LUMLUM-791887 format. One record per residue: x, y, z of N, C-alpha, C in turn. Coordinates in steps of 0.02 Angstrom, whole numbers, padded with zeros to 5 digits, always signed. Example, Ala and Ser with C-alpha at 12.3 -4.5 7.8 and 13.67 -1.06 7.14 Angstrom:
BEGIN
+00660-00284+00390+00615-00225+00390+00660-00165+00390;+00642-00112+00354+00684-00053+00357+00645+00002+00394;
This chain:
BEGIN
-00307-01627+00626-00333-01624+00558-00409-01631+00558;-00441-01591+00518-00514-01596+00511-00532-01648+00458;-00592-01675+00464-00615-01723+00415-00627-01688+00348;-00604-01718+00294-00614-01685+00229-00688-01684+00209;-00708-01631+00175-00776-01626+00149-00775-01651+00077;-00815-01701+00060-00816-01726-00009-00843-01674-00056;-00821-01675-00119-00846-01626-00167-00922-01625-00174;-00954-01682-00163-01027-01685-00169-01062-01646-00114;-01026-01628-00061-01057-01593-00005-01052-01517-00010;-01019-01491-00062-01012-01419-00070-01057-01395-00128;-01068-01329-00129-01106-01302-00185-01066-01308-00249;-01094-01289-00305-01060-01300-00369-01058-01238-00412;-01028-01243-00471-01020-01186-00515-01086-01158-00541;-01141-01193-00530-01205-01167-00553-01224-01102-00516;-01191-01088-00460-01205-01025-00424-01175-00965-00461;-01133-00978-00510-01102-00923-00548-01146-00906-00607;-01190-00859-00598-01235-00839-00651-01239-00763-00653;-01273-00736-00704-01278-00664-00711-01209-00633-00719;-01194-00580-00682-01129-00547-00689-01070-00589-00666;-01083-00645-00633-01029-00689-00610-01019-00748-00657;-01056-00753-00711-01051-00809-00757-00982-00811-00791;-00958-00872-00803-00893-00882-00836-00901-00932-00893;-00850-00937-00935-00852-00984-00991-00844-01056-00965;-00860-01103-01008-00853-01174-00990-00781-01190-00973;-00734-01164-01012-00663-01178-01000-00641-01149-00932;-00663-01089-00917-00647-01059-00852-00678-01098-00795;-00739-01121-00805-00772-01161-00754-00732-01225-00740;-00706-01257-00791-00666-01317-00782-00602-01302-00742;-00570-01247-00757-00509-01229-00720-00525-01212-00647;-00580-01176-00637-00600-01161-00568-00619-01225-00531;-00648-01273-00565-00665-01337-00532-00603-01374-00511;-00550-01372-00552-00487-01403-00534-00457-01368-00473;-00463-01303-00471-00439-01264-00413-00477-01283-00350;-00543-01285-00353-00583-01303-00294-00567-01374-00271;-00557-01420-00318-00540-01489-00299-00474-01491-00260;-00425-01453-00282-00362-01450-00245-00371-01419-00176;-00412-01366-00173-00425-01334-00109-00455-01383-00060;-00504-01422-00081-00536-01470-00036-00487-01523-00012;-00439-01542-00056-00389-01592-00035-00339-01563+00014;-00315-01503+00000-00264-01472+00043-00294-01445+00108;-00357-01431+00108-00389-01400+00167-00381-01442+00230;-00380-01507+00221-00376-01552+00279-00314-01539+00321;-00258-01525+00287-00195-01513+00323-00179-01439+00332;-00202-01398+00286-00181-01328+00285-00229-01279+00318;-00293-01296+00323-00344-01249+00347-00340-01183+00308;-00346-01188+00242-00337-01131+00198-00392-01080+00204;-00454-01103+00214-00511-01058+00224-00549-01081+00286;-00592-01037+00311-00631-01055+00370-00674-01116+00355;-00670-01169+00396-00709-01230+00383-00783-01218+00375;-00810-01168+00410-00881-01154+00407-00903-01129+00338;-00855-01108+00296-00872-01081+00230-00864-01132+00174;-00838-01191+00189-00821-01239+00136-00882-01263+00097;-00938-01272+00131-00997-01298+00095-01025-01248+00045;-01004-01186+00050-01024-01135+00001-00962-01105-00032;-00913-01148-00046-00850-01123-00072-00857-01086-00138;-00902-01109-00181-00911-01076-00245-00942-01007-00238;-00991-01000-00194-01022-00935-00185-00979-00890-00142;-00958-00915-00083-00924-00873-00034-00853-00854-00054;-00820-00896-00093-00750-00883-00110-00739-00870-00184;-00762-00917-00226-00751-00908-00298-00792-00850-00324;-00858-00851-00312-00900-00797-00336-00880-00729-00308;-00864-00728-00244-00842-00666-00212-00779-00638-00246;-00735-00683-00267-00673-00662-00299-00683-00639-00371;-00730-00670-00406-00743-00650-00475-00761-00576-00480;-00795-00551-00429-00814-00480-00429-00755-00434-00440;-00698-00452-00414-00639-00408-00417-00618-00395-00488;-00606-00449-00526-00585-00441-00595-00639-00407-00637;-00702-00419-00621-00756-00387-00658-00757-00311-00649;-00732-00287-00591-00731-00215-00579-00677-00179-00620;-00624-00215-00637-00570-00186-00677-00555-00232-00736;-00601-00238-00783-00593-00286-00838-00534-00270-00883;-00511-00207-00883-00456-00189-00927-00388-00206-00896;-00385-00219-00831-00322-00232-00797-00295-00301-00815;-00232-00305-00833-00201-00369-00851-00145-00389-00802;-00117-00341-00767-00060-00355-00722-00080-00335-00651;-00082-00386-00607-00108-00378-00540-00055-00398-00488;-00061-00368-00429-00026-00391-00369-00079-00406-00316;-00077-00467-00288-00126-00488-00238-00090-00497-00171;-00109-00457-00121-00076-00459-00056-00103-00515-00012;-00059-00550+00023-00079-00601+00071-00125-00652+00040;-00102-00684-00014-00146-00724-00056-00177-00784-00021;-00142-00815+00027-00170-00870+00065-00194-00927+00022;-00261-00938+00020-00290-00991-00021-00299-00970-00094;-00281-00908-00110-00285-00886-00180-00344-00844-00198;-00383-00823-00148-00441-00780-00161-00425-00708-00142;-00428-00662-00189-00454-00670-00257-00400-00682-00311;-00336-00682-00293-00283-00680-00342-00283-00737-00393;-00291-00799-00370-00291-00855-00417-00353-00853-00462;-00409-00832-00435-00469-00827-00476-00459-00774-00530;-00428-00718-00512-00413-00667-00561-00368-00695-00616;-00316-00733-00597-00271-00762-00646-00306-00810-00693;-00352-00850-00667-00390-00897-00709-00435-00859-00757;-00466-00804-00733-00508-00764-00777-00467-00730-00832;-00404-00714-00819-00362-00683-00870-00351-00729-00929;-00359-00794-00919-00349-00842-00973-00404-00836-01026;-00459-00801-01010-00512-00790-01059-00494-00734-01108;-00442-00695-01092-00426-00636-01131-00372-00651-01183;-00372-00614-01237-00321-00621-01289-00255-00589-01267;-00260-00532-01233-00199-00497-01211-00167-00534-01153;-00101-00541-01153-00067-00576-01098-00072-00536-01033;-00067-00571-00978-00069-00538-00912-00035-00582-00861;-00032-00558-00799+00000-00597-00745-00025-00571-00679;-00033-00617-00631-00051-00599-00563+00007-00620-00518;+00033-00572-00480+00086-00585-00432+00055-00597-00363;+00062-00658-00338+00032-00679-00275+00084-00672-00219;+00071-00630-00171+00118-00618-00116+00094-00655-00055;+00131-00707-00034+00112-00749+00023+00175-00773+00058;+00187-00748+00118+00249-00764+00154+00248-00833+00187;+00188-00862+00198+00183-00928+00228+00203-00980+00175;+00256-01017+00189+00284-01062+00138+00236-01119+00120;+00197-01144+00168+00152-01198+00152+00094-01174+00108;+00069-01115+00123+00017-01087+00080+00045-01070+00011;+00107-01046+00010+00139-01032-00055+00144-01096-00096;+00157-01152-00062+00159-01216-00097+00092-01235-00128;+00038-01221-00091-00028-01233-00119-00041-01190-00180;-00024-01127-00176-00034-01082-00233+00003-01107-00295;+00064-01131-00285+00103-01156-00342+00071-01219-00371;+00042-01261-00327+00009-01322-00352-00051-01304-00396;-00089-01253-00378-00146-01233-00419-00122-01204-00485;-00068-01165-00484-00041-01137-00545-00020-01192-00593;+00013-01243-00566+00034-01300-00609-00026-01337-00637;-00077-01347-00597-00136-01386-00618-00177-01349-00670;-00185-01283-00662-00229-01245-00706-00191-01210-00763;-00126-01201-00755-00088-01164-00805-00102-01090-00806;-00130-01063-00752-00149-00993-00751-00087-00948-00746;-00091-00887-00773-00033-00842-00774-00022-00807-00708;+00008-00842-00661+00020-00815-00594+00090-00834-00572;+00116-00794-00526+00183-00804-00498+00179-00793-00423;+00210-00838-00385+00209-00834-00312+00272-00800-00286;+00262-00751-00243+00318-00717-00208+00311-00735-00134;+00352-00781-00111+00348-00805-00042+00389-00759+00004;+00368-00696+00008+00402-00645+00048+00351-00602+00082;+00374-00559+00126+00330-00509+00158+00311-00456+00106;+00251-00429+00114+00226-00380+00067+00273-00320+00063;+00297-00296+00121+00340-00237+00122+00405-00250+00084;+00432-00310+00090+00495-00326+00056+00484-00332-00019;+00428-00360-00040+00414-00368-00110+00405-00300-00144;+00372-00254-00110+00357-00189-00139+00420-00147-00152;+00472-00157-00112+00532-00117-00118+00566-00124-00186;+00569-00185-00211+00608-00198-00272+00564-00217-00331;+00499-00213-00325+00455-00236-00378+00455-00185-00435;+00473-00208-00495+00476-00161-00552+00437-00187-00613;+00398-00240-00605+00358-00266-00660+00296-00222-00669;+00264-00225-00727+00203-00186-00738+00149-00205-00686;+00112-00156-00664+00057-00169-00618+00001-00118-00632;-00059-00144-00642-00117-00101-00654-00168-00104-00598;-00163-00156-00556-00212-00164-00502-00182-00204-00446;-00205-00189-00385-00186-00228-00326-00250-00249-00291;-00247-00307-00257-00306-00333-00223-00286-00365-00157;-00336-00372-00113-00326-00408-00050-00395-00424-00022;-00398-00480+00013-00462-00503+00041-00448-00535+00109;-00482-00512+00161-00476-00540+00228-00405-00540+00253;-00370-00484+00243-00299-00481+00261-00286-00434+00320;-00308-00371+00315-00292-00322+00366-00343-00265+00362;-00341-00219+00411-00387-00162+00407-00365-00115+00351;-00410-00071+00333-00400-00028+00275-00340+00018+00283;-00327+00041+00343-00270+00085+00354-00205+00050+00336;-00198-00013+00357-00138-00052+00341-00135-00067+00267;-00192-00086+00237-00193-00102+00166-00172-00043+00123;-00193+00017+00143-00173+00076+00105-00097+00086+00107;-00066+00070+00164+00006+00073+00168+00040+00024+00121;+00012-00036+00116+00039-00086+00069+00030-00063-00004;-00028-00034-00018-00045-00018-00087-00015+00046-00112;+00001+00093-00068+00022+00160-00089+00079+00160-00141;+00132+00119-00133+00185+00121-00184+00161+00101-00253;+00113+00056-00256+00087+00032-00321+00038+00082-00351;-00006+00110-00308-00054+00160-00332-00017+00223-00356;+00039+00239-00324+00079+00296-00346+00106+00286-00417;+00112+00223-00437+00135+00207-00505+00077+00203-00555;+00016+00216-00533-00041+00216-00578-00089+00158-00569;-00076+00112-00523-00120+00055-00512-00183+00077-00474;-00236+00038-00480-00296+00045-00439-00296-00012-00387;-00324+00002-00329-00329-00049-00277-00402-00068-00267;-00414-00133-00257-00481-00157-00241-00476-00201-00179;-00513-00182-00127-00511-00219-00064-00582-00240-00044;-00591-00304-00025-00654-00326+00004-00659-00302+00076;-00717-00278+00095-00727-00260+00165-00796-00281+00187;-00801-00302+00250-00864-00327+00278-00907-00272+00308;-00949-00291+00355-01001-00246+00381-00973-00185+00416;-00909-00188+00437-00879-00130+00471-00842-00084+00423;-00860-00087+00359-00822-00049+00309-00825+00026+00322;-00881+00052+00348-00886+00124+00360-00835+00146+00413;-00830+00107+00466-00782+00124+00519-00710+00121+00493;-00697+00071+00451-00629+00064+00423-00612+00123+00377;-00660+00145+00337-00649+00202+00293-00635+00265+00335;-00675+00275+00387-00666+00334+00429-00597+00333+00463;-00577+00275+00487-00512+00270+00520-00455+00281+00471;-00460+00250+00413-00407+00257+00363-00400+00329+00339;-00456+00365+00338-00456+00434+00314-00419+00481+00360;-00407+00460+00422-00366+00501+00467-00293+00499+00445;-00271+00444+00417-00201+00436+00398-00188+00448+00324;-00240+00437+00282-00230+00440+00210-00282+00484+00176;-00259+00520+00126-00305+00555+00080-00322+00506+00025;-00386+00488+00018-00407+00434-00026-00457+00457-00078;-00448+00433-00139-00500+00437-00191-00531+00368-00194;-00589+00360-00163-00618+00294-00149-00690+00291-00174;-00707+00235-00206-00774+00221-00229-00798+00154-00200;-00858+00153-00173-00886+00092-00145-00931+00057-00196;-00926-00009-00200-00971-00049-00242-01003-00103-00198;-01069-00110-00203-01103-00162-00165-01079-00231-00185;-01070-00275-00136-01052-00344-00150-01112-00381-00179;-01100-00423-00229-01152-00465-00257-01164-00527-00215;-01120-00539-00166-01124-00599-00124-01153-00584-00056;-01132-00530-00026-01152-00513+00043-01178-00441+00043;-01242-00430+00057-01269-00362+00055-01238-00315+00107;-01206-00342+00158-01174-00301+00209-01102-00283+00193;-01076-00310+00138-01006-00300+00120-01000-00251+00061;-00939-00225+00053-00925-00180-00002-00857-00198-00033;-00850-00182-00097-00785-00182-00128-00764-00110-00135;-00705-00094-00109-00680-00026-00109-00627-00019-00163;-00640+00025-00212-00591+00039-00264-00558+00105-00248;-00491+00104-00247-00453+00163-00228-00404+00179-00285;-00409+00240-00311-00365+00261-00366-00314+00313-00345;-00317+00335-00283-00270+00386-00259-00259+00373-00184;-00197+00369-00163-00180+00361-00092-00121+00407-00079;-00130+00453-00030-00075+00497-00011-00076+00508+00064;-00019+00502+00097-00019+00512+00170-00043+00583+00188;-00083+00587+00239-00104+00653+00264-00049+00683+00306;-00041+00748+00299+00009+00782+00340-00017+00788+00411;+00028+00781+00458+00009+00789+00528-00011+00861+00542;-00066+00868+00579-00090+00935+00596-00056+00963+00658;-00014+00921+00690+00020+00942+00750+00075+00992+00736;+00092+01033+00784+00146+01082+00777+00211+01054+00803;+00265+01084+00779+00330+01064+00804+00360+01016+00758;
């Protein structure tokens, strides 16, 4: 077990300004979420320890970008939710809206799923945990979905495979990608025909948020 980092040793919600600014009520809910993360981190290792001192900027702020890109979306599926970034942040932001919504958090690790449920209970955010594999969840999922998200989960080729059934139903996909995003796009384009738009990250100048509105498998060019 690692030594816990006290709340006074991490950055705070004051880093959320400009396009990342939130209401006072949302800030309070996000603070409750971060407090739980710091408590559970000691046993669960939910996020990289090196990022904890900038948890508000590196994780909360980074996640807020997702919901801001699709402000009209109310029903989300978040793949490999882990510590809840961006899915739980999206669910907390939905509480600012008059229209009802829900975020479906897909996390097969039972201990991480337990953490996600604890945050949902503490904040009252409109989210539901599916403690199953992404492939299994997608087979029988029939609830409304307008957007799918994932962060630090898999390469873009794999993510497109996860997202394709949902995008085929009209959802948009938003994926965080780091400095190798160009290589990932090129590789994914061998397997998938994509309608993709890049948006610069407000947190990391070397990163991009990739919005995908169309995913279709490419036909093999081989004969036979």
